[in-house]
C-alpha positions as CSV (number, residue, x, y, z in Angstrom):
1,M,197.8,196.2,61.0
2,H,198.6,199.4,63.3
3,H,199.4,199.0,67.0
4,G,199.5,201.9,69.2
5,K,202.7,202.7,70.7
6,T,203.7,203.8,74.3
7,K,206.8,206.5,74.6
8,H,207.3,205.6,78.3
9,Y,207.2,202.0,79.8
10,G,208.7,202.2,83.1
11,A,207.0,200.4,85.9
12,Q,205.2,203.5,87.2
13,E,204.0,204.4,83.9
14,L,202.7,201.2,83.0
15,A,201.4,200.4,86.7
16,P,197.7,199.0,86.1
17,G,195.8,201.0,88.4
18,R,193.4,202.3,86.3
19,Q,193.0,199.1,84.6
20,P,189.9,196.8,85.5
21,S,190.4,194.4,88.1
22,H,190.4,191.4,85.8
23,Q,193.1,192.8,83.5
24,R,195.7,194.0,86.1
25,F,198.8,193.4,84.5
26,P,201.7,194.5,86.8
27,L,205.4,193.9,86.6
28,T,205.0,190.9,88.9
29,H,202.6,189.4,86.6
30,L,203.9,189.4,82.9
31,P,201.2,186.9,81.6
32,Y,202.1,185.2,78.1
33,G,200.2,185.5,74.9
34,A,200.0,185.9,71.1
35,F,199.0,188.4,68.8
36,A,198.7,188.9,64.9
37,V,201.2,190.9,63.0
38,E,200.3,191.4,59.4
39,D,200.3,187.3,58.3
40,Q,202.3,186.3,61.4
41,Q,201.7,185.4,65.0
42,H,203.9,186.6,67.5
43,L,204.7,186.0,71.3
44,C,204.4,188.6,73.8
45,V,203.9,189.4,77.6
46,A,201.3,191.8,78.8
47,I,202.2,194.8,80.8
48,G,199.7,197.3,82.1
49,A,197.5,198.2,78.9
50,H,200.1,197.2,76.5
51,L,201.9,194.1,75.1
52,L,205.7,193.6,74.5
53,D,206.4,191.6,71.2
54,L,208.8,189.0,72.1
55,H,209.6,188.4,68.7
56,A,210.9,192.0,67.9
57,C,212.9,191.8,71.0
58,A,214.5,188.7,70.2
59,S,214.9,190.1,66.6
60,S,216.8,193.5,68.3
61,G,219.1,191.5,70.4
62,L,217.4,192.3,73.6
63,L,217.0,188.7,74.4
64,P,219.5,186.2,75.6
65,P,220.5,184.1,72.2
66,T,219.7,180.9,73.8
67,L,216.0,182.4,74.0
68,T,216.1,183.9,70.5
69,E,214.6,180.9,68.6
70,A,211.9,180.1,71.4
71,C,210.8,183.6,71.4
72,Q,210.4,184.1,67.6
73,A,208.1,180.8,67.3
74,P,204.4,181.3,66.8
75,T,203.5,179.4,69.9
76,L,205.2,179.0,73.5
77,N,205.7,175.3,73.0
78,L,209.3,175.5,72.2
79,L,209.8,177.8,75.2
80,M,208.0,175.6,77.4
81,S,210.2,172.6,75.9
82,Q,213.3,174.6,77.5
83,G,212.2,174.1,81.1
84,R,212.3,176.1,84.1
85,Q,215.9,177.5,83.9
86,A,214.8,179.1,80.5
87,W,211.3,180.0,82.1
88,A,213.2,182.3,84.7
89,L,215.7,183.6,82.5
90,L,213.1,185.2,80.4
91,R,211.1,186.4,82.9
92,K,214.1,188.1,84.5
93,T,215.2,189.2,81.3
94,I,211.7,190.8,80.5
95,T,211.6,192.4,84.3
96,T,214.8,194.1,83.7
97,L,213.9,195.6,80.2
98,L,210.4,197.1,81.7
99,H,212.0,198.8,84.6
100,A,212.3,202.4,84.6
101,D,215.9,202.7,85.1
102,V,216.9,200.5,82.0
103,K,219.7,201.5,79.7
104,P,218.7,204.3,76.9
105,Q,219.8,202.1,73.9
106,Q,217.6,199.2,75.5
107,K,214.8,201.6,76.1
108,E,214.5,202.6,72.9
109,K,214.4,199.1,71.4
110,A,211.9,198.1,73.9
111,E,209.7,200.9,73.2
112,A,209.7,199.9,69.6
113,A,208.3,196.4,70.7
114,L,205.4,198.0,72.6
115,H,201.9,197.9,71.4
116,S,198.4,198.5,72.8
117,I,196.4,195.4,73.9
118,A,193.4,197.2,72.9
119,G,194.6,197.7,69.5
120,S,195.8,194.3,69.1
121,T,194.2,190.9,68.1
122,L,195.0,188.3,70.4
123,Q,195.4,184.7,69.5
124,K,195.9,181.1,70.9
125,P,199.5,181.4,72.4
126,V,199.9,177.5,72.6
127,H,199.7,174.5,70.5
128,I,197.5,172.4,72.5
129,P,198.3,168.4,71.7
130,N,196.0,167.0,74.1
131,Y,193.0,168.1,76.4
132,T,191.8,166.2,79.6
133,D,188.9,167.6,81.6
134,F,188.8,166.8,85.3
135,Y,185.9,166.9,87.7
136,A,188.0,168.4,90.5
137,S,185.1,170.4,92.5
138,I,183.3,168.3,95.1
139,H,180.9,171.0,95.5
140,H,180.1,171.0,91.8
141,A,180.0,167.1,91.9
142,T,177.7,166.9,94.8
143,R,175.1,169.4,93.6
144,V,175.0,168.1,90.2
145,G,174.5,164.4,91.7
146,Q,171.9,165.9,93.8
147,L,169.8,166.8,90.8
148,F,170.0,163.0,89.2
149,R,170.8,161.0,92.0
150,P,169.3,162.7,95.2
151,D,169.7,159.2,97.2
152,Q,173.5,159.1,96.4
153,P,174.7,162.5,95.0
154,L,178.2,161.5,95.5
155,L,179.6,158.1,93.8
156,P,181.7,156.6,96.3
157,N,184.8,156.8,94.2
158,Y,184.8,160.7,94.0
159,K,186.9,160.9,97.4
160,H,189.7,158.4,96.3
161,I,190.1,159.2,92.8
162,P,190.4,162.6,90.5
163,I,187.6,161.7,88.1
164,G,188.3,163.2,84.4
165,Y,187.7,162.4,80.7
166,H,189.8,163.2,77.3
167,G,188.5,166.1,75.7
168,R,188.8,167.4,72.2
169,A,192.0,169.7,71.5
170,S,191.0,170.4,68.0
171,S,188.0,172.4,68.9
172,I,189.6,174.7,71.6
173,V,189.4,178.4,70.4
174,V,190.7,181.6,71.9
175,S,188.6,184.1,73.9
176,G,186.4,186.3,71.6
177,E,185.7,183.6,69.0
178,P,181.9,183.0,68.7
179,I,180.2,179.4,69.5
180,I,178.0,178.0,67.3
181,R,175.0,176.3,69.1
182,P,175.4,172.5,68.4
183,I,173.1,169.9,67.1
184,G,172.4,166.8,68.4
185,Q,170.3,163.8,69.8
186,T,168.3,164.3,72.7
187,R,166.3,162.3,75.2
188,P,162.9,162.0,73.9
189,P,159.6,161.9,76.0
190,A,158.4,159.0,77.6
191,E,155.8,158.4,75.0
192,E,158.2,159.0,72.0
193,V,160.3,156.1,70.5
194,E,162.5,158.0,68.3
195,P,165.0,160.6,69.7
196,D,165.1,164.0,68.4
197,F,168.0,165.5,66.4
198,L,167.8,169.4,66.9
199,P,169.7,172.2,68.4
200,T,170.3,171.8,72.0
201,K,168.1,173.7,74.4
202,K,170.0,173.3,77.3
203,L,173.4,175.2,76.4
204,D,175.3,175.9,79.3
205,Y,178.8,177.2,80.4
206,E,181.7,175.6,82.6
207,L,183.6,178.1,84.8
208,E,187.4,176.4,84.8
209,L,191.1,176.8,84.6
210,A,193.2,175.3,82.3
211,L,196.7,173.9,83.8
212,Y,199.4,174.0,81.1
213,I,201.9,171.3,81.1
214,G,205.2,172.7,80.3
215,Q,207.6,169.7,80.9
216,P,206.8,166.4,79.1
217,S,206.6,162.9,80.5
218,A,207.9,159.4,79.2
219,Q,205.4,157.0,78.4
220,G,205.3,154.2,81.0
221,T,206.8,156.6,83.7
222,P,204.4,158.1,86.3
223,I,205.2,161.4,87.5
224,P,205.7,161.3,91.3
225,I,203.4,163.8,93.2
226,S,206.6,165.5,94.9
227,S,207.9,166.7,91.2
228,A,204.3,167.0,89.7
229,A,204.2,170.7,90.1
230,D,207.6,171.2,88.3
231,H,205.7,170.2,85.0
232,L,203.1,173.2,85.3
233,F,204.2,175.9,82.8
234,G,201.1,178.2,83.7
235,V,197.2,178.8,84.1
236,S,194.5,180.0,82.1
237,L,190.7,180.7,82.3
238,L,188.7,178.2,80.4
239,N,185.1,177.6,79.6
240,D,183.9,174.1,78.8
241,W,180.8,174.5,76.8
242,S,178.4,171.9,77.5
243,A,174.8,170.8,75.9
244,R,173.0,169.3,78.9
245,D,170.5,167.8,77.1
246,I,172.4,166.1,74.6
247,Q,174.9,165.1,77.7
248,S,172.1,163.3,79.6
249,W,171.1,161.2,76.3
250,E,174.6,160.1,75.6
251,Y,176.7,159.9,78.7
252,Q,175.7,156.4,79.7
253,P,178.0,154.2,79.7
254,L,181.1,155.7,78.5
255,G,180.6,159.6,79.6
256,P,180.6,163.0,77.6
257,F,180.9,162.7,74.0
258,L,179.2,165.5,71.4
259,A,177.9,167.3,74.1
260,K,181.3,168.6,75.1
261,N,183.4,168.4,72.1
262,F,182.1,170.9,70.0
263,A,183.7,173.9,71.6
264,T,186.0,175.1,74.7
265,S,186.9,178.5,75.0
266,I,190.5,179.3,76.5
267,S,191.9,183.0,77.6
268,P,194.5,184.5,75.3
269,W,196.6,184.9,78.6
270,V,198.9,182.3,80.3
271,T,199.9,183.4,83.8
272,P,203.2,181.7,84.9
273,M,203.3,179.5,87.5
274,S,206.2,181.6,88.9
275,A,203.8,185.0,88.9
276,L,201.0,182.7,91.3
277,E,203.6,181.8,93.8
278,P,202.7,184.4,96.5
279,F,199.0,183.3,95.9
280,R,199.6,179.5,96.7
281,G,197.9,178.2,99.8
282,P,196.7,175.1,101.1
283,A,194.4,172.6,99.8
284,E,190.9,172.5,100.7
285,S,190.6,171.0,104.2
286,R,189.0,167.5,104.2
287,P,186.7,166.4,106.9
288,A,188.3,164.0,109.2
289,T,185.8,161.3,108.0
290,D,187.2,161.8,104.2
291,P,189.7,159.1,103.3
292,K,193.2,160.2,103.1
293,P,194.7,160.1,99.3
294,L,196.6,157.1,98.5
295,P,200.1,157.6,98.9
296,Y,200.8,158.4,95.2
297,L,198.3,161.2,95.6
298,Y,199.6,162.7,98.8
299,F,202.6,165.1,99.4
300,A,202.4,167.1,102.7
301,A,204.2,170.1,100.7
302,D,201.2,169.9,98.4
303,Q,198.7,169.9,100.8
304,K,200.3,172.9,102.3
305,A,200.8,175.0,99.6
306,G,199.4,173.0,96.4
307,G,196.1,175.3,96.2
308,I,195.9,178.1,93.9
309,N,194.0,181.0,95.4
310,V,192.2,182.5,92.4
311,E,189.0,184.5,92.9
312,L,186.6,183.8,89.8
313,E,183.5,185.4,88.5
314,V,180.9,184.8,85.5
315,L,178.9,187.5,84.0
316,L,176.3,187.1,81.2
317,L,175.6,190.0,78.5
318,T,172.3,189.7,76.7
319,E,171.4,191.1,73.4
320,A,168.7,193.2,75.1
321,M,171.3,194.1,77.7
322,K,173.5,195.1,75.0
323,A,170.8,197.4,73.2
324,N,170.0,199.0,76.6
325,R,173.8,199.8,77.5
326,L,173.7,197.6,80.5
327,Q,176.7,196.4,82.5
328,P,177.3,192.6,82.3
329,F,175.2,190.6,85.1
330,P,177.1,188.9,87.5
331,L,176.0,185.2,87.6
332,S,178.5,183.7,90.4
333,E,181.7,184.2,92.1
334,S,184.0,181.2,93.5
335,K,187.5,180.4,94.4
336,A,190.1,177.7,92.9
337,Q,191.5,177.2,96.4
338,D,187.8,175.2,97.0
339,L,188.9,172.5,94.8
340,Y,189.0,169.0,96.2
341,W,191.9,168.0,94.1
342,T,195.1,170.2,93.7
343,P,196.7,170.4,90.2
344,A,199.7,168.3,91.5
345,Q,197.2,165.6,92.4
346,L,195.7,165.8,88.9
347,I,199.0,165.4,87.2
348,A,200.1,162.7,89.5
349,H,196.9,160.8,88.7
350,H,196.6,161.4,85.1
351,T,200.3,159.6,84.7
352,S,199.8,157.1,87.4
353,N,199.2,154.3,84.9
354,G,202.1,155.3,82.7
355,C,200.3,157.8,80.5
356,N,202.4,160.4,78.8
357,L,202.0,164.0,78.9
358,Q,203.2,166.6,76.1
359,V,204.4,170.0,76.0
360,G,201.4,172.2,75.7
361,D,198.5,169.6,76.8
362,V,195.8,171.2,78.8
363,L,194.5,169.8,82.0
364,A,191.4,171.4,83.0
365,T,190.2,171.6,86.5
366,G,186.4,171.1,85.8
367,T,183.8,173.4,86.8
368,I,184.9,175.4,89.8
369,S,181.9,175.9,92.4
370,G,181.9,177.0,96.1
371,P,180.2,175.4,98.9
372,A,177.2,178.3,98.3
373,E,174.9,177.8,95.6
374,A,175.3,181.4,94.5
375,S,178.9,180.3,94.0
376,A,178.1,177.6,91.3
377,G,180.0,177.6,88.2
378,C,177.6,176.6,85.7
379,L,173.7,177.1,85.1
380,L,172.8,173.6,85.6
381,E,173.7,174.2,89.2
382,L,172.4,177.8,89.4
383,T,168.9,177.1,87.9
384,R,168.8,173.5,89.2
385,N,168.6,171.8,85.7
386,G,166.5,175.0,84.2
387,T,163.6,174.4,87.0
388,R,164.7,177.8,88.7
389,P,165.3,180.4,86.0
390,I,167.5,183.6,86.9
391,L,165.8,186.7,86.5
392,L,167.9,189.5,84.6
393,P,167.8,193.4,85.1
394,T,165.9,193.8,81.7
395,G,163.1,191.5,82.9
396,E,164.5,188.5,80.8
397,T,165.1,185.1,82.4
398,R,167.6,182.3,81.6
399,A,167.3,178.6,82.5
400,F,170.1,177.8,79.9
401,L,171.9,180.1,77.2
402,E,169.9,181.7,74.3
403,D,171.4,182.9,70.8
404,G,172.9,186.3,71.2
405,D,174.1,185.7,74.9
406,E,177.5,186.6,75.8
407,I,179.3,184.8,78.6
408,I,182.4,186.4,80.2
409,L,184.6,184.5,82.8
410,R,187.1,186.6,84.9
411,G,189.7,185.8,87.4
412,S,192.2,187.5,89.6
413,C,194.4,187.0,92.7
414,K,194.8,189.5,95.5
415,L,197.1,189.3,98.7
416,S,197.9,191.7,101.2
417,G,201.6,193.3,100.4
418,H,201.6,192.2,96.8
419,P,200.2,193.9,93.6
420,R,196.8,192.4,92.5
421,I,196.9,190.1,89.3
422,G,194.3,189.7,86.9
423,L,194.0,186.7,84.5
424,G,192.0,188.6,81.7
425,E,188.9,187.3,80.4
426,C,187.7,184.5,78.4
427,R,184.3,185.4,76.6
428,A,182.2,184.4,73.7
429,T,179.0,184.7,72.3
430,I,176.5,182.1,71.0
431,L,175.6,182.2,67.4
432,P,172.1,180.0,66.4
433,A,173.0,176.4,64.8
434,H,173.7,175.5,61.5
435,T,170.4,173.8,60.6
């Protein structure tokens, strides 16, 4: 496979000023990924419109010997398991390599390891042993509750406990892989006795963030919230596909099952927590009437700086829009800082009963919605369960997703005085069901 090379890779040459906002990969970002090299998978970091092959860097002696094996592995799991000192050492080494004033001999070797992102096939960079999906947006939970329980939209446990369920790690796919419309049982009309078994008519997306666990925990030993953030390696965009009609028929009494586990899309880029440090901020402010979290879920420093200020957007591209060469249609915008529960609280709660976390585990935030209806992170909210279809520029309408539709998730962080960083994209096209 051919990869375009660049001859100059200093900080100025690769500055992402011309890059789309969702794909801003400055020297302060350096997200991790993986790409195909013939029949192998190599780890990499993104810089501007390029990626740096970490496997090649390790082979040519550009990286510390203690990191060689981890950087020649096909996934990030070995690097994750080496801990925060190893993460910091690799990041410092790469930053030095990509500076314009690097030594000529090192510069030549690094140039040989640079490839165009556009000419590369990106792959899933982490082996994910386990996947847990939370429900951390109170705005999402309230609006969904209003649709199905108008008398009691928010159940009494929500403000006391981070709600979640265990998803299916085996069906997590990297951005770009198509999603096949699932088939399942759906709730029959009142006059029907038997349920239908047909392709879902209410296929939906969910805008989420994936939190990658970089350090494990021992079974039987809860992670204190004061150290929970130390277990986080990085963040990616995540789309938890949902079949709403299948979900409404199956979810009682044990919760989501086949309506969720058929596919989850994840971004190919993992933004390290160190790159997000400037963009950390307070947890969402809770009304004085809300209960204070129990002690195992409360840490003053986490309330002060445990949120992540990531701006998110969802876009839709239909087949008709592609045929007419139209730009993707923006469906909504929201912010991760509006989540009711912080990443540290999710980790502390997940392990509070002694459940162990493994390196590479993904904890998803759940749908990220803001207080305004226009900031809803799924079609279930935006269309009021299909009763208010969205009008598109082509004259088409959408209550839920149709075959051929492509959903695109984007995320970015911006703050005065700091280079803007983009989390890339998480996108997938819907294919017809296998009937």
